[in-house]
DRENNUGU-544032 format. One record per atom (N, C-alpha, C): y, x, z; residue in three letters. Coordinates in steps of 0.2 Angstrom, whole numbers, padded with zeros to 4 digits, always signed. Layout:
YXZala...
END
This chain:
+0391-0429+0233met+0384-0430+0232met+0381-0426+0226met+0374-0426+0226ser+0372-0420+0221ser+0369-0425+0217ser+0369-0422+0210asn+0364-0426+0204asn+0359-0424+0204asn+0357-0420+0208ser+0350-0416+0207ser+0345-0424+0210ser+0338-0422+0205ser+0333-0427+0208ser+0328-0424+0209ser+0324-0426+0216pro+0319-0423+0218pro+0312-0424+0214pro+0312-0430+0209his+0308-0432+0207his+0305-0428+0198his+0312-0424+0197lys+0314-0420+0191lys+0311-0414+0193lys+0305-0411+0188thr+0302-0405+0190thr+0303-0401+0182thr+0303-0394+0184ala+0302-0390+0177ala+0298-0391+0173ala+0298-0392+0166ile+0294-0392+0161ile+0292-0386+0159ile+0284-0384+0158ser+0284-0377+0155ser+0287-0376+0147ser+0286-0370+0145lys+0288-0369+0138lys+0283-0373+0132lys+0278-0372+0134lys+0272-0374+0132lys+0272-0380+0131lys+0274-0384+0136arg+0275-0393+0135arg+0281-0395+0132arg+0285-0389+0134leu+0293-0392+0130leu+0292-0391+0123leu+0288-0386+0120phe+0288-0386+0113phe+0285-0392+0111phe+0279-0394+0113lys+0274-0400+0111lys+0277-0405+0111lys+0283-0407+0115gln+0288-0413+0115gln+0291-0411+0109gln+0295-0408+0108tyr+0298-0406+0102tyr+0294-0408+0097tyr+0287-0406+0095leu+0283-0409+0090leu+0283-0416+0091leu+0282-0419+0096arg+0280-0426+0095arg+0286-0430+0095arg+0293-0428+0095leu+0298-0432+0094leu+0298-0436+0089leu+0297-0434+0083val+0297-0439+0078val+0292-0444+0078val+0286-0442+0078pro+0280-0448+0079pro+0280-0452+0086pro+0284-0449+0089ala+0286-0455+0094ala+0291-0460+0094ala+0295-0456+0089lys+0300-0462+0087lys+0298-0467+0082lys+0292-0464+0078leu+0290-0469+0073leu+0285-0473+0075leu+0283-0472+0081gly+0278-0478+0084gly+0270-0474+0083gly+0269-0470+0081leu+0264-0465+0080leu+0261-0463+0085leu+0263-0462+0090ile+0259-0461+0095ile+0263-0465+0101ile+0258-0466+0107asn+0261-0470+0113asn+0267-0468+0117asn+0272-0472+0116arg+0279-0472+0118arg+0279-0467+0126arg+0275-0472+0129ala+0275-0469+0137ala+0273-0462+0138ala+0267-0460+0134ala+0265-0453+0134ala+0268-0447+0134ala+0273-0450+0127tyr+0278-0447+0126tyr+0284-0444+0131tyr+0288-0451+0132glu+0292-0452+0137glu+0290-0447+0146glu+0283-0449+0147leu+0281-0446+0153leu+0279-0439+0153leu+0278-0435+0146gln+0277-0429+0144gln+0270-0428+0144gln+0265-0433+0144ile+0258-0431+0145ile+0255-0432+0139ile+0249-0429+0137asp+0245-0430+0130asp+0243-0436+0127asp+0242-0440+0131lys+0239-0447+0127lys+0238-0451+0133lys+0239-0458+0133ile+0235-0463+0138ile+0230-0466+0134ile+0225-0466+0140asn+0219-0469+0137asn+0219-0477+0137asn+0213-0481+0134ser+0212-0487+0136ser+0210-0489+0142ser+0207-0485+0146asp+0203-0484+0153asp+0209-0482+0157asp+0214-0480+0157asp+0218-0478+0162asp+0222-0484+0165asp+0222-0483+0172ile+0226-0488+0175ile+0233-0484+0181ile+0239-0487+0177phe+0244-0485+0180phe+0246-0488+0187phe+0246-0483+0192leu+0250-0485+0198leu+0256-0483+0199leu+0259-0489+0199val+0267-0490+0198val+0271-0494+0203val+0277-0492+0206ser+0281-0495+0210ser+0287-0492+0210ser+0293-0496+0211tyr+0299-0494+0213tyr+0300-0489+0218tyr+0303-0482+0218pro+0301-0478+0223pro+0302-0481+0231pro+0299-0479+0235arg+0300-0479+0242arg+0297-0487+0245arg+0292-0489+0241ser+0288-0496+0240ser+0281-0495+0243ser+0280-0490+0245gly+0271-0490+0247gly+0267-0485+0241gly+0270-0483+0235asn+0266-0479+0230asn+0260-0474+0235asn+0264-0469+0239thr+0258-0466+0241thr+0255-0468+0245thr+0256-0474+0250trp+0252-0477+0253trp+0246-0478+0251trp+0246-0482+0244val+0242-0483+0240val+0238-0479+0237val+0241-0473+0236arg+0236-0466+0234arg+0232-0464+0237arg+0234-0465+0245phe+0229-0462+0250phe+0222-0466+0250phe+0225-0474+0250val+0220-0478+0251val+0214-0476+0243val+0217-0477+0239ile+0213-0475+0233ile+0209-0468+0234ile+0213-0464+0235thr+0210-0457+0236thr+0202-0457+0242thr+0203-0462+0246tyr+0198-0463+0251tyr+0193-0467+0248tyr+0195-0472+0244leu+0191-0475+0241leu+0186-0470+0236leu+0188-0467+0232arg+0186-0463+0228arg+0182-0457+0231arg+0186-0454+0235ala+0181-0447+0239ala+0177-0449+0245ala+0178-0454+0248gly+0174-0456+0253gly+0178-0453+0260gly+0175-0456+0266leu+0179-0455+0272leu+0176-0448+0277leu+0173-0445+0273gln+0169-0439+0277gln+0175-0434+0280gln+0180-0434+0276lys+0185-0429+0280lys+0192-0432+0278lys+0197-0428+0280asp+0205-0430+0279asp+0206-0430+0273asp+0210-0433+0271ile+0214-0432+0263ile+0219-0429+0264ile+0222-0425+0261thr+0230-0423+0262thr+0232-0424+0256thr+0241-0422+0254phe+0245-0424+0250phe+0242-0420+0243phe+0238-0412+0245his+0236-0410+0240his+0231-0413+0236his+0227-0417+0241asp+0220-0420+0237asp+0223-0426+0234asp+0229-0429+0234leu+0232-0435+0230leu+0231-0433+0222leu+0234-0426+0222glu+0235-0424+0215glu+0228-0424+0211glu+0223-0423+0214tyr+0216-0425+0210tyr+0214-0431+0209tyr+0214-0435+0214tyr+0212-0441+0213tyr+0216-0446+0209tyr+0223-0446+0212val+0228-0450+0209val+0234-0446+0208val+0234-0442+0203pro+0239-0438+0201pro+0246-0441+0199pro+0250-0436+0201asp+0257-0439+0202asp+0260-0437+0194asp+0262-0442+0188val+0265-0440+0183val+0271-0436+0181val+0273-0434+0189tyr+0279-0429+0188tyr+0279-0425+0190tyr+0272-0422+0194his+0271-0417+0196his+0264-0413+0193his+0260-0418+0191ser+0253-0416+0190ser+0251-0416+0184ser+0254-0415+0178lys+0254-0417+0172lys+0247-0413+0168lys+0248-0407+0170asp+0242-0402+0168asp+0235-0406+0170asp+0234-0408+0178ile+0228-0412+0180ile+0227-0418+0176ile+0233-0421+0174ile+0232-0428+0171ile+0229-0427+0163ile+0232-0421+0160asp+0228-0420+0154asp+0221-0418+0153asp+0219-0415+0158ser+0212-0411+0160ser+0207-0418+0161ser+0210-0422+0163gln+0205-0429+0166gln+0204-0434+0160gln+0200-0435+0157lys+0197-0436+0150lys+0196-0444+0151lys+0194-0447+0158thr+0192-0454+0159thr+0193-0456+0164thr+0193-0462+0165asn+0195-0466+0173asn+0200-0463+0177asn+0206-0462+0174arg+0212-0460+0178arg+0217-0464+0180arg+0216-0464+0186ile+0221-0468+0189ile+0228-0463+0190ile+0234-0466+0189ile+0241-0461+0186ile+0246-0465+0192ile+0250-0460+0195lys+0254-0464+0199lys+0261-0461+0196lys+0265-0467+0194ala+0271-0467+0191ala+0276-0471+0196ala+0283-0470+0194his+0287-0474+0193his+0292-0479+0191his+0292-0475+0183his+0294-0478+0179his+0289-0483+0176his+0291-0488+0173ile+0288-0493+0172ile+0289-0495+0164ile+0282-0495+0159tyr+0283-0496+0151tyr+0277-0502+0151tyr+0279-0508+0151pro+0273-0513+0153pro+0270-0512+0146pro+0273-0512+0140glu+0272-0513+0134glu+0267-0507+0131glu+0266-0501+0135his+0262-0496+0135his+0256-0495+0140his+0256-0498+0145tyr+0251-0495+0151tyr+0246-0501+0149tyr+0240-0497+0149pro+0234-0503+0149pro+0234-0507+0154pro+0233-0504+0160arg+0232-0508+0166arg+0237-0506+0172arg+0239-0510+0175met+0244-0508+0180met+0243-0511+0186met+0242-0506+0191leu+0242-0509+0199leu+0250-0507+0202leu+0252-0512+0203tyr+0259-0514+0204tyr+0261-0514+0212tyr+0265-0510+0215val+0265-0510+0223val+0273-0512+0223val+0275-0517+0226tyr+0282-0520+0227tyr+0285-0520+0234tyr+0289-0521+0238arg+0291-0520+0245arg+0299-0524+0244arg+0299-0526+0248asp+0306-0530+0253asp+0312-0525+0248asp+0316-0527+0244leu+0322-0523+0243leu+0327-0519+0249leu+0326-0525+0254arg+0330-0520+0260arg+0328-0515+0262arg+0321-0515+0262asp+0317-0510+0266asp+0317-0503+0262asp+0316-0505+0255val+0317-0500+0251val+0323-0497+0252val+0329-0501+0252leu+0333-0496+0251leu+0337-0492+0258leu+0334-0494+0263val+0333-0490+0269val+0330-0484+0268val+0324-0485+0266ser+0319-0479+0266ser+0322-0475+0260ser+0325-0478+0254phe+0327-0472+0250phe+0333-0469+0252phe+0338-0473+0257tyr+0344-0469+0258tyr+0340-0462+0260tyr+0335-0464+0268asn+0334-0458+0272asn+0332-0452+0267asn+0328-0455+0260tyr+0324-0450+0258tyr+0330-0444+0254tyr+0335-0449+0253ala+0340-0446+0249ala+0344-0442+0253ala+0344-0443+0259ala+0348-0440+0263ala+0345-0434+0266ala+0336-0434+0266ala+0334-0428+0269ala+0334-0423+0262ala+0333-0424+0257tyr+0335-0419+0250tyr+0341-0418+0249tyr+0347-0421+0253lys+0354-0419+0252lys+0357-0421+0246lys+0353-0424+0241ser+0356-0429+0235ser+0361-0435+0237ser+0362-0436+0243phe+0367-0441+0245phe+0369-0438+0252phe+0377-0440+0252thr+0377-0437+0258thr+0383-0441+0262thr+0385-0449+0258gly+0389-0452+0262gly+0383-0458+0267gly+0388-0463+0270asn+0383-0466+0273asn+0379-0472+0271asn+0376-0475+0274phe+0370-0480+0272phe+0374-0486+0267phe+0379-0488+0269ser+0382-0495+0267ser+0386-0491+0260ser+0389-0484+0259asp+0391-0482+0253asp+0384-0479+0247asp+0378-0479+0253phe+0373-0479+0247phe+0371-0483+0243phe+0372-0489+0247ile+0369-0497+0242ile+0374-0500+0237ile+0380-0496+0238arg+0387-0499+0234arg+0387-0492+0228arg+0383-0486+0229ser+0384-0481+0223ser+0377-0484+0218ser+0378-0479+0213glu+0372-0478+0206glu+0368-0474+0209glu+0368-0469+0216ala+0363-0466+0218ala+0356-0467+0216ala+0353-0473+0220phe+0346-0475+0219phe+0345-0479+0212phe+0349-0480+0207val+0346-0483+0202val+0347-0478+0196val+0349-0473+0195ser+0351-0466+0191ser+0344-0466+0188ser+0338-0464+0190thr+0333-0463+0187thr+0328-0467+0186thr+0327-0472+0190phe+0323-0476+0187phe+0326-0483+0187phe+0330-0484+0186gly+0334-0490+0185gly+0335-0495+0191gly+0337-0501+0192ser+0337-0504+0197ser+0331-0509+0200ser+0330-0509+0206trp+0325-0513+0209trp+0322-0519+0205trp+0328-0522+0204lys+0328-0530+0200lys+0325-0528+0194lys+0328-0524+0189glu+0324-0524+0183glu+0318-0523+0183glu+0316-0518+0187his+0308-0515+0189his+0305-0520+0189his+0305-0524+0195val+0301-0530+0197val+0301-0535+0192val+0307-0537+0187lys+0306-0541+0183lys+0300-0538+0178lys+0302-0533+0176ala+0296-0530+0171ala+0290-0531+0174ala+0288-0530+0179ala+0283-0530+0182ala+0279-0538+0181ala+0283-0543+0183leu+0282-0551+0183leu+0281-0553+0175leu+0285-0549+0172ala+0285-0551+0164ala+0278-0549+0162ala+0276-0542+0165phe+0269-0540+0162phe+0265-0546+0164phe+0264-0546+0170lys+0259-0552+0173lys+0258-0558+0169lys+0265-0560+0167asp+0264-0567+0163asp+0262-0567+0156asp+0261-0560+0154his+0259-0558+0148his+0252-0557+0147his+0250-0553+0152lys+0244-0549+0153lys+0242-0549+0160lys+0240-0557+0161pro+0238-0557+0171pro+0233-0553+0172pro+0226-0553+0166asp+0221-0549+0169asp+0221-0542+0169asp+0228-0539+0168lys+0228-0532+0166lys+0232-0529+0171lys+0234-0534+0178ile+0239-0530+0182ile+0237-0534+0188ile+0239-0528+0194leu+0237-0532+0201leu+0242-0530+0204leu+0246-0534+0207met+0252-0534+0211met+0251-0536+0218met+0253-0530+0222val+0252-0531+0228val+0257-0528+0232val+0260-0531+0238ser+0265-0528+0242ser+0263-0524+0247ser+0268-0521+0250tyr+0268-0516+0256tyr+0266-0519+0262tyr+0270-0527+0262glu+0269-0531+0268glu+0261-0532+0269glu+0258-0535+0262gln+0253-0536+0263gln+0248-0531+0264gln+0247-0524+0263leu+0243-0519+0265leu+0244-0517+0272leu+0250-0519+0275lys+0252-0518+0282lys+0250-0523+0286lys+0250-0531+0284phe+0247-0535+0290phe+0240-0539+0289phe+0238-0536+0280asp+0231-0538+0279asp+0228-0533+0277asp+0227-0528+0279phe+0225-0522+0276phe+0218-0522+0271phe+0213-0526+0276lys+0206-0526+0275lys+0205-0532+0266lys+0209-0537+0268ala+0209-0539+0261ala+0212-0535+0254ala+0217-0534+0256thr+0222-0531+0250thr+0218-0524+0249thr+0216-0521+0252ala+0212-0514+0251ala+0205-0517+0246ala+0203-0521+0248leu+0196-0524+0243leu+0200-0526+0237leu+0205-0530+0236lys+0209-0533+0229lys+0210-0525+0226lys+0212-0521+0228ile+0213-0514+0224ile+0207-0510+0223ile+0203-0509+0227ala+0195-0508+0226ala+0191-0511+0219ala+0193-0517+0219arg+0190-0520+0213arg+0194-0522+0207arg+0198-0520+0207phe+0203-0521+0202phe+0203-0513+0199phe+0202-0507+0201cys+0201-0500+0200cys+0195-0499+0199cys+0188-0504+0200gly+0182-0503+0197gly+0178-0497+0203gly+0181-0496+0210leu+0179-0494+0214leu+0175-0497+0219leu+0170-0493+0222ser+0165-0496+0227ser+0170-0500+0232ser+0165-0505+0234thr+0168-0510+0240thr+0163-0506+0246thr+0158-0503+0244asp+0154-0502+0250asp+0156-0496+0255asp+0161-0498+0259ile+0163-0493+0262ile+0165-0497+0268ile+0167-0493+0273asp+0169-0495+0279asp+0176-0497+0280asp+0178-0503+0279met+0186-0503+0278met+0188-0503+0285met+0184-0505+0291gly+0189-0503+0297gly+0191-0497+0297gly+0184-0491+0296leu+0187-0485+0297leu+0191-0482+0290leu+0193-0484+0285leu+0197-0484+0279leu+0203-0485+0282leu+0205-0492+0286glu+0211-0494+0289glu+0213-0487+0294glu+0210-0486+0298gln+0210-0480+0303gln+0212-0474+0299gln+0209-0473+0293lys+0210-0467+0292lys+0218-0466+0288lys+0219-0473+0285thr+0228-0472+0281thr+0231-0476+0285thr+0231-0478+0291met+0235-0479+0296met+0242-0476+0296met+0248-0478+0296phe+0254-0474+0295phe+0254-0468+0301phe+0252-0470+0307glu+0254-0464+0311glu+0247-0460+0309glu+0242-0461+0308lys+0236-0456+0306lys+0238-0452+0300lys+0242-0455+0296leu+0244-0451+0290leu+0251-0446+0290leu+0255-0449+0296lys+0259-0443+0299lys+0258-0438+0302lys+0252-0440+0307glu+0250-0435+0310glu+0246-0430+0305glu+0242-0432+0300asp+0239-0427+0295asp+0244-0423+0290asp+0251-0427+0290glu+0255-0422+0286glu+0259-0418+0289glu+0259-0419+0296asn+0261-0413+0301asn+0256-0408+0301asn+0250-0408+0301lys+0245-0405+0301lys+0244-0400+0294lys+0243-0403+0289tyr+0242-0399+0281tyr+0247-0400+0278tyr+0254-0403+0280gly+0260-0401+0274gly+0259-0407+0270gly+0265-0406+0265ser+0268-0409+0260ser+0272-0407+0256ser+0274-0408+0252arg+0279-0406+0246arg+0285-0408+0250arg+0286-0414+0252phe+0292-0416+0254phe+0295-0410+0260phe+0290-0412+0265lys+0291-0408+0272lys+0293-0401+0270lys+0288-0399+0265asn+0290-0391+0264asn+0297-0390+0260asn+0299-0395+0258asn+0306-0394+0255asn+0312-0397+0258asn+0309-0401+0262thr+0316-0403+0267thr+0314-0403+0277thr+0309-0400+0277asn+0306-0399+0286asn+0306-0405+0289asn+0306-0412+0284lys+0306-0420+0288lys+0300-0422+0286lys+0298-0427+0288asn+0290-0431+0285asn+0291-0436+0279asn+0287-0435+0275phe+0287-0441+0270phe+0285-0447+0273phe+0281-0447+0278met+0278-0452+0281met+0283-0454+0286met+0288-0458+0286arg+0296-0457+0291arg+0293-0462+0297arg+0293-0468+0294glu+0293-0475+0299glu+0286-0479+0297glu+0287-0481+0291gly+0283-0486+0289gly+0283-0493+0292gly+0289-0495+0293lys+0290-0502+0295lys+0291-0507+0290lys+0291-0513+0293ala+0291-0519+0288ala+0297-0522+0291ala+0302-0524+0288gly+0308-0529+0291gly+0312-0523+0295gly+0312-0515+0294ala+0317-0511+0297ala+0322-0513+0295ala+0325-0517+0289trp+0332-0516+0287trp+0338-0522+0293trp+0332-0526+0297lys+0335-0530+0299lys+0338-0525+0306lys+0337-0521+0306asp+0340-0516+0311asp+0346-0511+0309asp+0347-0512+0301thr+0351-0506+0299thr+0356-0510+0293thr+0356-0515+0290leu+0361-0518+0285leu+0364-0523+0291leu+0369-0520+0289ser+0375-0527+0293ser+0376-0533+0288ser+0380-0538+0291pro+0380-0545+0286pro+0386-0542+0280pro+0389-0537+0280ala+0393-0535+0275ala+0390-0531+0269ala+0385-0530+0272asp+0380-0526+0268asp+0374-0531+0263asp+0373-0535+0267leu+0367-0540+0266leu+0371-0546+0260leu+0377-0546+0262ala+0382-0552+0257ala+0383-0546+0252ala+0385-0540+0250tyr+0385-0537+0245tyr+0379-0539+0242tyr+0371-0537+0245ile+0365-0536+0241ile+0366-0543+0237ile+0367-0549+0241tyr+0366-0556+0240tyr+0371-0558+0235tyr+0375-0555+0232gln+0380-0556+0228gln+0376-0557+0222gln+0371-0555+0221asp+0367-0555+0215asp+0363-0558+0215asp+0363-0564+0211lys+0358-0571+0213lys+0352-0571+0211lys+0353-0566+0206glu+0344-0565+0202glu+0341-0560+0207glu+0343-0556+0212val+0341-0553+0217val+0338-0556+0223val+0343-0561+0223val+0340-0567+0229val+0334-0571+0227val+0334-0572+0221glu+0329-0577+0217glu+0321-0574+0218glu+0323-0566+0216leu+0318-0561+0217leu+0314-0561+0222leu+0318-0561+0227leu+0317-0559+0234leu+0312-0567+0237leu+0316-0571+0235lys+0311-0578+0235lys+0306-0578+0230lys+0304-0577+0226thr+0298-0578+0221thr+0293-0572+0226thr+0294-0568+0228leu+0292-0562+0231leu+0290-0565+0236leu+0292-0570+0240gly+0290-0572+0246gly+0294-0570+0253gly+0301-0567+0250tyr+0303-0564+0258tyr+0310-0569+0260tyr+0312-0568+0265glu+0318-0572+0268glu+0325-0571+0264glu+0329-0575+0264thr+0335-0572+0262thr+0342-0575+0266thr+0340-0579+0271asp+0345-0581+0275asp+0351-0576+0278asp+0357-0577+0277leu+0362-0572+0281leu+0361-0573+0288leu+0362-0568+0292pro+0362-0570+0299pro+0368-0572+0302pro+0369-0576+0305gln+0375-0579+0308gln+0380-0573+0312gln+0386-0576+0309gln+0391-0571+0312gln+0393-0572+0319gln+0394-0567+0322ala+0395-0568+0331ala+0401-0572+0331ala
END
């Protein structure tokens, strides 16, 4: 197994020097700690952070928001996302060049430092299936799926799904008007209502053909566009970032032993229930 992470990108010497100069002020609380940790110049009061645990639908929501901002006249590519909803791990210069109305994609969660947060969550079990295939494509994990969920491979960079979701729920408890939580499954099975919530939260126009927006952001269409226009992931792995896009795919992948392992953590079980997911173990044959 490799320790490399596809989320880590090289930092320029100029930005590295800037980080060095900001280290003490960040420790003293003189600058926004999240801005320092994410290596961007600052966080503005009108920023919205689009946050999710990896493999939870963040990119899908980025496409929805980008179409809401750019319109439906042309196909949106992965490259276009970096202007309309820039990725904090890959597009720091773009983020720093935008002075207002920024919507920034991130996986790290800093509830005390984000002004507003659009949080996307997904059934942990589907997250694990998707994350395993992602890691396998990058060859950052070479074992099988059961080995993967019992390893530290998927928690090394962003922590555990459990702690991530708990942080979002705590943010909601303390600042309910500053966060919108939407699920992968809501977007998949109730697209129009969910897209409207996202648009209103982000202050974007709802005067748009929601039926066409849904067609433009259907998984099959996004996969077709990725094949046509490319993506960073496809360039690096020769595989599609938009892989299957299913909800409930875990039922075909996780063994009873895998589920029992996951359910050993009672906090995880309670979180799944809180978020509306079933947690019954399948009957043994």
